[in-house]
C-alpha positions in Angstrom: -69.9 -25.5 -98.3 -66.4 -26.5 -97.2 -63.7 -23.9 -97.1 -60.1 -25.1 -97.6 -56.8 -23.4 -96.9 -53.4 -23.9 -98.3 -50.8 -25.4 -96.0 -49.3 -22.6 -94.0 -45.9 -21.5 -94.8 -43.0 -21.8 -92.4 -42.4 -18.9 -90.2 -40.4 -16.2 -91.9 -37.3 -15.0 -90.1 -37.8 -11.4 -89.3 -35.3 -9.0 -88.0 -37.9 -7.8 -85.6 -38.2 -11.2 -84.0 -37.4 -10.7 -80.3 -34.7 -12.9 -78.8 -34.5 -14.3 -75.3 -33.7 -11.4 -72.9 -35.0 -8.8 -75.3 -37.6 -6.4 -73.7 -39.6 -6.4 -76.9 -40.5 -10.1 -76.3 -42.4 -9.2 -73.2 -45.6 -8.2 -75.1 -47.8 -11.0 -76.5 -48.5 -11.1 -80.3 -51.4 -9.0 -81.6 -54.7 -10.7 -81.6 -56.2 -11.5 -85.1 -59.9 -12.2 -85.3 -61.0 -15.3 -87.0 -62.1 -15.0 -90.7 -65.6 -13.9 -91.4 -67.9 -16.1 -93.4 -67.8 -15.2 -97.0 -64.4 -13.7 -97.0 -62.2 -15.0 -99.8 -58.6 -16.0 -99.6 -56.5 -17.2 -96.8 -56.2 -15.4 -93.6 -52.8 -13.8 -93.4 -50.5 -14.9 -90.6 -49.0 -12.0 -88.7 -46.0 -12.2 -86.3 -46.1 -16.0 -85.9 -42.6 -16.5 -84.5 -42.6 -18.1 -81.0 -39.8 -17.0 -78.7 -37.7 -20.1 -77.7 -35.3 -20.1 -74.8 -31.8 -21.1 -75.7 -30.9 -24.4 -73.9 -27.9 -24.1 -71.7 -26.7 -27.5 -70.4 -26.0 -27.5 -66.6 -22.8 -29.2 -65.6 -23.3 -31.3 -62.5 -21.1 -30.3 -59.5 -19.0 -33.3 -58.5 -18.4 -33.7 -54.7 -14.9 -34.8 -53.7 -15.0 -37.7 -51.2 -12.2 -37.7 -48.6 -9.9 -40.7 -48.1 -11.0 -41.0 -44.5 -14.7 -41.2 -45.6 -13.8 -43.9 -48.2 -11.9 -45.9 -45.5 -14.8 -45.7 -43.1 -17.2 -47.0 -45.7 -14.8 -49.9 -46.6 -14.3 -50.7 -42.9 -18.1 -50.9 -42.3 -18.5 -53.1 -45.3 -15.7 -55.4 -43.9 -17.4 -55.6 -40.5 -20.7 -56.4 -42.1 -19.1 -59.2 -44.1 -17.4 -60.6 -41.0 -20.6 -60.6 -39.0 -22.4 -62.4 -41.9 -19.6 -65.0 -42.2 -19.5 -65.5 -38.4 -23.3 -66.0 -38.3 -23.0 -68.5 -41.1 -20.3 -70.5 -39.5 -22.1 -70.3 -36.1 -25.3 -71.6 -37.6 -23.5 -74.4 -39.3 -21.7 -75.3 -36.0 -24.9 -75.1 -34.0 -26.7 -77.3 -36.5 -24.1 -80.1 -35.6 -22.3 -80.2 -38.9 -18.9 -80.3 -37.2 -18.9 -83.9 -36.1 -15.5 -85.2 -37.2 -12.7 -84.3 -34.9 -9.4 -85.8 -33.9 -8.9 -86.5 -30.2 -5.3 -86.8 -29.1 -5.7 -89.9 -26.9 -2.3 -91.6 -26.1 -2.0 -94.9 -27.8 -1.5 -96.8 -24.6 -4.7 -95.4 -23.1 -8.0 -97.4 -23.5 -11.3 -95.6 -22.9 -14.6 -96.9 -21.7 -17.9 -95.7 -20.1 -17.7 -92.3 -21.8 -20.3 -89.8 -20.7 -23.2 -89.6 -23.2 -25.5 -87.3 -21.3 -24.7 -84.6 -18.8 -26.8 -83.4 -15.9 -29.3 -80.7 -16.5 -27.6 -77.3 -17.1 -27.2 -75.1 -14.0 -25.7 -71.8 -13.2 -22.3 -71.5 -11.4 -22.2 -68.1 -9.7 -18.5 -68.4 -9.2 -17.8 -68.8 -13.0 -18.0 -66.4 -15.9 -19.6 -69.2 -18.0 -23.4 -69.1 -18.2 -23.9 -72.8 -18.1 -22.5 -75.8 -16.2 -23.1 -79.6 -16.3 -21.6 -82.3 -14.2 -21.0 -86.1 -14.0 -19.1 -88.4 -11.6 -17.2 -91.7 -11.5 -16.7 -94.1 -8.5 -14.3 -97.0 -8.6 -12.0 -98.9 -6.2 -8.5 -97.8 -5.6 -6.4 -99.3 -8.4 -3.7 -101.7 -7.4 -0.9 -99.9 -9.4 -1.7 -96.4 -10.5 -4.5 -93.9 -10.1 -4.7 -91.9 -13.3 -6.2 -88.5 -14.1 -5.6 -87.3 -17.7 -6.8 -84.2 -19.6 -5.7 -83.5 -23.2 -7.0 -81.4 -26.1 -7.2 -77.8 -27.3 -10.4 -77.1 -25.4 -9.3 -78.7 -22.1 -8.4 -76.6 -19.2 -9.5 -75.7 -15.7 -8.8 -76.6 -12.1 -8.1 -79.9 -10.3 -8.6 -80.3 -6.6 -7.3 -83.4 -4.8 -8.7 -84.2 -1.3 -9.8 -87.0 0.9 -13.0 -88.4 2.4 -14.3 -91.3 4.4 -15.1 -94.5 2.4 -13.2 -97.1 0.5 -13.6 -96.0 -3.2 -12.1 -93.3 -5.3 -14.6 -90.6 -6.6 -14.0 -88.2 -9.5 -16.4 -85.3 -9.9 -16.3 -83.5 -13.2 -18.1 -80.2 -13.9 -17.9 -78.6 -17.3 -18.5 -74.9 -17.7 -19.6 -73.7 -21.2 -21.6 -71.3 -23.4 -23.0 -73.7 -26.0 -24.4 -77.2 -25.6 -22.9 -78.3 -28.9 -19.4 -77.4 -27.7 -20.0 -79.1 -24.4 -21.0 -82.3 -26.2 -17.6 -82.4 -28.0 -15.9 -83.3 -24.7 -15.2 -87.0 -24.2 -15.0 -87.8 -20.4 -14.4 -91.4 -19.9 -13.0 -94.1 -17.6 -9.4 -94.9 -18.8 -7.0 -97.8 -18.3 -3.4 -98.0 -19.2 -1.6 -101.1 -18.1 -2.8 -103.8 -15.8 -3.8 -102.3 -12.5 -3.8 -98.7 -13.8 -7.2 -97.0 -13.8 -8.7 -93.5 -13.7 -10.6 -90.8 -15.6 -9.7 -89.0 -18.8 -11.0 -85.7 -20.3 -10.4 -85.3 -24.0 -11.4 -82.4 -26.3 -10.5 -81.6 -30.0 -8.2 -79.0 -31.1 -9.8 -75.5 -31.6 -11.2 -74.9 -35.1 -10.1 -71.9 -37.1 -13.4 -70.0 -37.2 -14.4 -70.5 -33.5 -15.6 -67.6 -31.5 -14.8 -66.7 -27.9 -17.9 -68.5 -26.8 -16.6 -71.8 -28.2 -14.7 -72.5 -25.0 -14.8 -75.0 -22.1 -13.5 -75.0 -18.6 -13.5 -78.0 -16.2 -13.6 -78.1 -12.4 -12.4 -81.6 -11.4 -12.4 -83.0 -7.9 -10.4 -86.1 -7.1 -11.4 -87.7 -3.8 -9.2 -90.3 -2.3 -10.2 -92.6 0.6 -8.7 -91.3 3.8 -5.9 -93.5 5.2 -5.6 -95.3 1.9 -2.4 -96.7 0.6 -2.2 -95.6 -3.0 0.7 -97.2 -4.8 0.9 -94.4 -7.3 -0.9 -91.2 -8.3 -0.3 -89.7 -11.8 -1.9 -86.6 -13.1 -1.2 -85.2 -16.6 -3.6 -82.2 -17.2 -2.9 -79.6 -19.8 -3.9 -76.0 -19.1 -4.9 -76.9 -15.5 -4.0 -75.6 -12.1 -3.8 -78.1 -9.3 -4.4 -77.8 -5.6 -3.6 -80.7 -3.3 -5.1 -80.4 0.2 -3.7 -82.1 3.3 -4.0 -85.8 2.8 -3.6 -87.2 6.3 -2.8 -90.9 6.3 -2.4 -91.1 2.6 1.0 -92.4 1.4 2.1 -92.7 -2.2 5.0 -94.9 -3.4 5.1 -92.7 -6.5 3.5 -89.3 -6.9 3.5 -87.4 -10.2 1.7 -84.1 -10.7 2.1 -82.8 -14.2 0.4 -79.8 -15.8 0.9 -76.8 -18.0 -0.1 -73.1 -18.0 -1.2 -73.4 -14.4 0.2 -73.4 -10.9 0.6 -76.4 -8.5 -0.1 -75.9 -4.8 0.3 -78.7 -2.2 -0.3 -78.8 1.5 1.1 -81.7 3.6 2.1 -84.4 1.2 4.0 -87.6 1.7 5.5 -89.9 -0.9 8.5 -92.2 -1.5 9.2 -90.5 -4.8 7.6 -87.2 -5.8 7.6 -85.3 -9.1 5.9 -81.9 -9.6 6.1 -80.4 -13.0 4.3 -77.5 -14.7 5.0 -74.6 -17.1 4.0 -70.9 -17.0 3.0 -71.3 -13.4 4.4 -71.5 -10.0 4.9 -74.4 -7.6 4.4 -74.0 -3.9 4.8 -77.1 -1.6 3.9 -76.2 1.9 5.3 -79.4 3.4 6.5 -82.1 0.9 8.1 -85.1 2.5 9.8 -87.6 0.1 13.1 -89.4 0.1 13.5 -88.2 -3.5 11.7 -85.2 -5.0 12.0 -83.2 -8.2 10.1 -80.0 -8.8 10.3 -78.2 -12.2 8.6 -75.2 -13.8 9.2 -72.5 -16.3 8.2 -68.9 -16.1 7.1 -69.5 -12.6 8.6 -69.5 -9.1 9.2 -72.4 -6.8 8.7 -72.1 -3.0 8.0 -74.2 0.0 9.4 -76.6 2.5 11.0 -79.8 1.4 12.1 -82.7 3.5 14.1 -85.3 1.6 16.5 -88.2 2.3 18.6 -88.7 -0.8 18.0 -86.0 -3.4 16.1 -82.9 -4.3 16.0 -81.0 -7.5 14.3 -77.6 -7.9 14.6 -76.2 -11.4 12.8 -73.3 -13.0 13.4 -70.4 -15.4 12.4 -66.8 -15.2 11.1 -67.4 -11.7 12.4 -67.0 -8.1 13.3 -69.9 -5.8 12.7 -69.6 -2.1 13.0 -72.9 -0.3 13.7 -74.4 3.0 15.3 -77.9 2.6 16.1 -80.5 5.3 17.7 -83.9 5.2 15.4 -86.0 7.4 17.3 -89.3 7.9 20.0 -91.7 6.6 18.7 -94.0 3.9 21.7 -96.3 4.2 22.7 -95.8 0.5 26.4 -95.5 -0.1 25.9 -92.6 -2.6 26.2 -88.8 -2.0 23.1 -86.9 -1.1 22.5 -84.4 -3.9 20.7 -81.0 -3.7 20.3 -79.0 -6.9 18.6 -75.6 -7.0 18.7 -73.8 -10.3 16.9 -70.8 -11.9 17.5 -68.0 -14.3 16.7 -64.3 -14.4 15.6 -64.2 -10.8 16.6 -64.5 -7.2 17.6 -67.7 -5.4 17.1 -67.8 -1.7 17.5 -71.0 0.3 18.2 -72.5 3.7 19.7 -76.0 4.0 19.6 -78.2 7.1 21.7 -81.2 6.3 21.2 -82.9 9.6 22.1 -82.6 13.3 25.7 -82.2 14.3 25.6 -85.6 16.1 24.1 -87.4 13.1 26.1 -89.8 11.0 28.6 -88.1 8.7 27.5 -88.0 5.0 28.7 -86.9 1.6 26.8 -84.0 0.2 26.9 -82.5 -3.3 25.2 -79.1 -3.4 24.8 -77.0 -6.6 22.9 -73.7 -6.5 22.9 -71.5 -9.6 21.1 -68.4 -10.8 21.6 -65.7 -13.3 20.6 -62.0 -13.4 19.4 -62.4 -9.8 20.7 -62.3 -6.2 21.9 -65.5 -4.6 21.3 -65.8 -0.8 22.2 -69.2 0.7 22.6 -70.5 4.2 23.6 -74.0 5.3 22.4 -73.9 8.9 23.7 -77.3 10.0 25.6 -80.4 8.9 26.8 -83.6 10.7 30.3 -83.4 12.1 33.0 -84.7 9.8 30.7 -84.7 6.7 32.1 -84.1 3.3 30.5 -81.1 1.5 31.1 -80.1 -2.1 29.4 -76.8 -2.6 29.1 -74.9 -5.9 27.2 -71.6 -5.6 27.1 -69.2 -8.6 25.2 -66.1 -9.8 25.7 -63.4 -12.4 25.1 -59.7 -12.6 24.1 -59.6 -9.0 25.2 -60.1 -5.4 26.0 -63.5 -4.0 26.4 -64.6 -0.4 26.6 -67.9 1.4 26.8 -68.8 5.1 28.4 -72.0 6.2 27.8 -74.0 9.4 30.3 -74.3 12.3 31.0 -77.9 11.3 32.3 -77.0 7.9 36.0 -77.8 7.6 37.8 -77.4 4.3 38.8 -75.0 1.5 37.0 -72.1 0.0 37.3 -69.9 -3.1 35.4 -66.6 -3.5 35.5 -64.6 -6.7 33.6 -62.0 -8.7 34.2 -59.4 -11.4 33.8 -55.6 -11.3 32.8 -55.8 -7.6 34.5 -56.5 -4.2 34.8 -59.9 -2.5 35.0 -60.6 1.2 35.3 -63.5 3.7 33.7 -62.7 7.1 34.1 -64.7 10.2 31.2 -64.5 12.6 32.0 -62.5 15.8 32.5 -64.2 19.1 34.1 -67.5 20.0 32.3 -70.3 18.4 32.0 -73.5 20.5 33.7 -76.6 19.2 30.9 -78.6 17.5 32.6 -81.8 18.6 31.9 -80.8 22.2 28.2 -80.5 21.7 26.3 -82.1 24.6 29.5 -82.9 26.5 30.9 -81.4 29.7 34.5 -82.2 29.0 35.5 -80.5 25.7 38.8 -81.0 23.9 39.1 -77.2 23.5 40.0 -77.1 19.9 40.3 -73.7 18.3 38.9 -72.8 14.9 41.5 -71.5 12.5 40.9 -69.5 9.3 43.7 -69.2 6.8 43.8 -67.1 3.6 45.8 -68.1 0.6 45.7 -65.7 -2.4 44.0 -62.4 -1.8 43.2 -60.0 -4.7 40.7 -57.4 -5.5 38.4 -59.9 -7.2 39.1 -63.2 -5.5 40.1 -64.8 -2.1 41.1 -68.4 -1.4 41.8 -70.0 1.9 40.7 -72.8 4.4 39.0 -73.1 7.7 39.2 -76.0 10.2 39.0 -77.2 13.8 41.5 -79.9 13.2 44.4 -79.2 10.8 44.1 -82.6 9.2 40.6 -81.6 8.0 41.8 -78.5 6.1 41.0 -80.3 2.8 37.9 -82.2 3.8 35.4 -80.0 2.0 35.3 -77.4 -0.7 33.1 -74.4 -1.5 33.2 -72.4 -4.7 31.3 -69.1 -4.5 31.2 -67.0 -7.6 29.3 -64.1 -9.2 29.8 -61.3 -11.6 29.1 -57.6 -11.4 28.1 -57.9 -7.8 29.4 -58.1 -4.2 30.3 -61.6 -3.2 30.5 -62.6 0.5 31.3 -65.8 2.3 30.3 -66.0 6.0 32.2 -68.5 8.2 
């Protein structure tokens, strides 16, 4: 027998239905026993309402991020991107993809015997680079010019010039580096220019935009010249190199040219017929340079040393001090004035000129010494009797003083602005230079005459013999500084 029930009705809303939060809802509904067999009619449903909780949506609490925190996140992301890009370019570079570079080799230079394999890497304890490799070249002394050239954005280092026994020139090249791939970009070759000009060249490409600080090279080059060799000419042109020339006993150059940039030049005893030393952003110090004609130039570096010349000397720099001792060694026989030019800016100029012994042959001298924003201190310690001196010494915004030798005879003019001027005669009776080495002296007396005298300028003349009152002329000027002429 199957008993069926009608579909239950929907729950009826009752005012007694407890709501959420009502204490009446805490008791469970009354238990109704199941229907007994044989009972007719449907079983009544009592208190069938189920208490439902009312859904209350929870609003999420938004955290406010500060601007500093957002900046830090962005910065870290940028750093990460930079590291990834650097690693990418580094891996590309190390794989050898960068193979096409331009090497700025001068058109007149021909290369040969370029290095294709370096020595096994070694550690140089005196260098900050982790690796070093080397190579060398040996060849006879060229008949015309011995060349050493270095060009390129990765070129730089130090050049040492010395001598040794033997009859050949030797060039040792050591490259310091971080990466083999960067080292292999260097082209180190034998070079030739014109007939009889031979040497070694170092060429590197310009730096690439994405290179790291480990994509660098540094070269230590040693040029060894045979002792007592006659080298017609030596020419160095090395960018971003410093140069040291040791004493070269017995070595004589008809022409000597040392050129560099962003590095100093230091020379010991050096002899040449014509010498040129040129650098930038570095100093020049010539301990003993002997040359009939010499020219030394720099920028942002000082010039110092001892220079013995015959015909001319030029020392020129900027933003660096000049401190030099200059002497005229002999008479070349040329019928032209001997010229000495010392010039700098924004620094001091200190010099001592020895123009020759009193008894030497009379000469014509043109002396120009100039500085700005720095003190000028000059002394002409000696000059041949009856020589003609034309002296122009000027400074600005600082003191200026000049001392003349007893043999000076001629006019003088001393001037400045916003400061005193003075002409001082050395104390004591000065012996007549014409009587030097003679027992019988003419007994001439030295006379000092002043012309115009004002608060800012003095003119006048000094002589042993009245007829020599116009033989020479000195012009000493400055501004905003005391100006003194010593006679």
